[in-house]
C-alpha positions as CSV (number, residue, x, y, z in Angstrom):
1,M,73.6,132.8,126.3
2,A,71.4,134.4,129.1
3,R,68.2,132.7,127.8
4,R,70.1,129.5,127.4
5,A,71.0,129.9,131.1
6,K,67.8,130.0,132.0
7,R,66.8,127.3,130.1
8,S,69.3,124.8,131.9
9,R,66.8,123.8,134.9
10,K,65.7,120.2,135.7
11,A,62.7,118.5,134.3
12,P,59.8,117.4,136.7
13,A,60.4,114.0,137.7
14,A,56.7,113.1,136.8
15,P,53.9,114.4,135.0
16,P,51.6,116.8,136.3
17,A,47.9,115.6,136.7
18,R,46.0,118.0,134.4
19,G,42.6,118.1,136.4
20,V,39.7,116.0,137.5
21,S,37.6,116.0,134.1
22,D,36.8,112.9,132.5
23,R,39.0,114.5,129.5
24,D,41.9,115.4,131.6
25,K,41.8,111.6,133.1
26,A,41.8,110.0,129.6
27,I,45.1,111.7,128.4
28,D,47.2,111.3,131.6
29,A,46.1,107.6,131.4
30,L,47.0,107.5,127.7
31,M,50.5,109.4,128.2
32,A,51.1,107.0,131.4
33,L,50.6,104.0,128.8
34,L,53.0,105.7,126.5
35,A,55.6,105.8,128.6
36,E,55.3,102.0,128.8
37,Q,53.9,100.3,125.7
38,P,53.8,101.2,122.1
39,I,50.7,102.9,120.9
40,E,49.9,99.6,118.6
41,E,49.4,98.0,122.0
42,I,47.1,100.6,123.3
43,G,43.0,99.9,123.2
44,L,40.8,102.2,124.5
45,A,39.4,99.6,127.2
46,E,42.8,99.9,128.5
47,V,42.9,103.9,128.5
48,A,39.3,103.5,130.1
49,G,40.8,101.4,133.0
50,R,43.9,103.4,133.8
51,A,41.9,106.3,133.8
52,G,38.7,104.7,136.3
53,L,36.6,105.6,133.7
54,K,33.8,103.8,131.9
55,L,34.0,103.3,128.5
56,S,30.6,105.2,127.8
57,A,32.4,108.1,129.7
58,L,35.3,107.7,127.6
59,R,33.5,107.6,124.3
60,A,31.6,110.9,125.3
61,E,35.2,112.6,124.9
62,F,37.0,110.5,122.6
63,G,36.2,108.5,119.3
64,S,39.7,106.7,119.5
65,V,43.6,106.5,120.7
66,P,44.9,109.3,118.3
67,A,42.2,111.7,119.4
68,I,43.3,111.4,123.0
69,F,46.7,112.2,121.8
70,A,45.8,115.0,119.5
71,A,44.1,116.1,122.7
72,H,47.3,116.3,124.7
73,V,49.3,118.2,122.1
74,K,46.4,120.9,121.9
75,D,47.2,120.9,125.9
76,I,51.2,121.2,125.0
77,D,50.1,124.4,122.5
78,R,48.0,126.1,125.1
79,I,50.7,126.1,127.9
80,V,53.3,127.2,125.4
81,L,50.9,130.2,124.0
82,A,50.2,130.9,127.6
83,G,54.2,131.3,128.8
84,G,57.0,133.2,127.5
85,E,58.2,137.1,127.6
86,D,57.7,140.0,125.4
87,M,60.4,139.6,123.0
88,T,59.7,142.3,120.1
89,E,62.7,143.4,119.7
90,E,64.5,140.2,119.3
91,S,65.2,138.6,115.7
92,P,62.5,136.2,114.7
93,R,65.0,133.2,115.0
94,D,65.6,134.3,118.7
95,R,61.7,134.2,119.3
96,L,61.5,131.0,117.7
97,F,64.3,129.5,119.8
98,D,62.7,130.6,123.0
99,V,59.2,129.3,121.8
100,L,60.3,126.1,120.6
101,M,62.4,125.4,124.0
102,R,59.3,126.6,126.0
103,R,57.5,123.6,124.0
104,L,60.4,121.2,125.3
105,E,60.2,122.2,128.8
106,A,56.4,121.3,128.3
107,L,57.2,118.0,127.1
108,A,59.5,117.5,129.5
109,P,57.4,115.0,131.7
110,Y,56.3,113.1,129.1
111,K,59.8,112.4,127.6
112,A,59.5,108.5,127.8
113,A,55.6,108.8,126.1
114,V,57.4,110.7,123.2
115,R,60.3,108.1,122.5
116,S,58.0,105.6,122.4
117,L,55.8,107.4,119.9
118,M,58.6,107.9,118.1
119,R,59.8,104.6,117.8
120,S,56.6,103.5,117.0
121,A,56.1,106.2,114.0
122,R,59.5,104.4,112.6
123,R,58.0,101.5,111.8
124,N,54.3,102.5,110.8
125,P,53.6,105.0,108.1
126,G,50.3,105.7,108.8
127,L,51.1,106.8,112.4
128,A,54.0,109.0,111.2
129,F,51.4,110.6,108.8
130,A,49.0,111.1,111.4
131,L,51.5,112.9,113.8
132,N,52.8,115.0,111.0
133,A,49.5,116.5,110.8
134,M,49.1,117.0,114.1
135,A,53.0,118.5,114.2
136,L,52.0,120.9,111.3
137,R,48.9,122.2,113.2
138,S,51.1,122.7,116.2
139,Q,54.3,124.6,114.6
140,A,51.7,126.9,113.0
141,W,50.8,128.0,116.2
142,M,54.4,128.1,117.2
143,L,55.6,130.3,114.7
144,E,52.3,132.7,115.2
145,A,53.8,133.0,118.9
146,A,57.1,133.8,117.3
147,G,55.7,136.6,115.3
148,I,56.3,134.9,112.0
149,G,53.5,134.7,109.8
150,A,52.2,130.8,109.1
151,H,49.0,131.5,106.8
152,G,49.0,131.2,103.0
153,P,50.8,129.0,100.8
154,R,54.2,130.1,102.2
155,G,53.1,129.7,106.0
156,A,51.8,126.3,105.1
157,L,55.3,125.5,104.0
158,R,57.1,127.2,107.0
159,A,54.7,125.3,109.4
160,Q,56.0,121.6,107.6
161,G,59.4,123.0,107.6
162,A,59.3,123.7,111.0
163,A,57.4,120.3,111.8
164,L,60.1,118.6,110.5
165,M,62.8,120.4,111.7
166,F,61.3,120.0,115.2
167,A,61.1,116.5,114.8
168,R,64.9,116.1,114.3
169,V,65.3,118.4,117.4
170,L,62.9,116.0,119.3
171,S,65.3,112.6,118.1
172,V,68.1,114.3,119.9
173,W,66.3,115.8,123.1
174,V,64.7,112.0,123.9
175,D,68.2,110.9,124.6
176,D,69.6,114.2,125.8
177,E,69.8,113.5,129.7
178,E,72.3,116.2,130.8
179,E,70.6,118.9,132.4
180,G,71.3,122.0,130.3
181,L,70.3,120.0,127.1
182,D,73.3,121.5,125.1
183,R,73.2,119.1,122.5
184,T,69.5,119.4,122.2
185,M,70.0,123.3,122.3
186,A,72.6,122.9,119.7
187,A,70.2,120.8,117.6
188,L,67.9,123.6,117.6
189,D,70.6,126.2,116.5
190,R,71.4,123.9,113.5
191,G,67.7,123.4,112.4
192,L,67.0,127.2,112.7
193,A,69.6,128.1,110.9
194,S,68.9,125.8,108.1
195,A,65.2,127.2,108.4
196,E,66.4,130.6,107.6
197,R,68.1,129.5,104.6
198,W,64.9,127.5,103.5
199,D,62.8,130.3,104.3
200,G,64.9,132.6,102.1
201,F,65.0,130.0,99.0
202,I,60.7,129.7,99.7
203,G,60.7,133.9,99.4
204,D,62.5,133.4,96.0
205,L,60.1,130.9,94.8
206,C,57.4,132.6,95.5
207,A,58.5,135.9,93.4
208,L,58.9,133.7,90.3
209,P,55.5,133.5,89.5
210,A,55.1,137.1,89.0
211,C,58.4,137.2,86.9
212,I,57.3,134.9,84.7
213,L,53.9,136.5,84.6
214,R,55.7,139.6,83.7
215,G,57.8,137.8,81.1
216,P,55.3,137.3,78.2
217,R,53.5,140.7,78.8
218,R,56.6,142.4,78.3
219,R,57.8,140.8,75.2
220,R,53.9,140.8,73.8
221,R,54.4,144.7,74.3
222,Y,57.6,145.0,72.8
223,R,56.2,142.7,69.5
224,D,53.3,144.8,69.5
225,E,55.5,147.8,69.5
226,D,57.6,146.6,66.8
227,E,54.9,145.6,64.5
228,A,53.4,149.1,64.8
229,E,56.5,150.7,63.9
230,A,56.8,148.5,60.7
231,A,53.2,149.3,59.8
């Protein structure tokens, strides 16, 4: 409960400026445009104009509008990974709760842009697929930040599950205007509880191949012993 109380603070009124580089200007411009219109209607020339850049300067940094958004996602990852407290004594679930709440805090200035992007993704399967790929990479980092392995086949499944779970949390968060984010935290709690059950199921599945492989070998050994005794 103490951690939840600490999270109950008002989001910034406007997105903070990232910096003065062409890269940062382009990302800021795209996020501002996303808060105003769907991503399908945003072109590179419009991003360059909003950023005060020549198209040649924008091209030197990015090759597409999705690439600009991917850079924004990477920046959010860095913000989350750079923050936080020592929670080695906490459970993995509590650590991940803290990490994902830090991610929501970092996203708070861009809530309108996130809402717009989620609406577009529901209409555009290609966009949804691309966003899932970005979310998959980000959630692998979030899991590692919480001390939960995201490597190997099981880690990949964990990251995909975390990406889907966090997308459901975001769908609550974009319409949660309460300062304490009670609805959002409740959704995150439910999602993490479900993820714990799913991770246990994945662990059981990962143990199956070894059992299956041991089974035939054990049967062959017993058959060979029976044949030897018969001889």
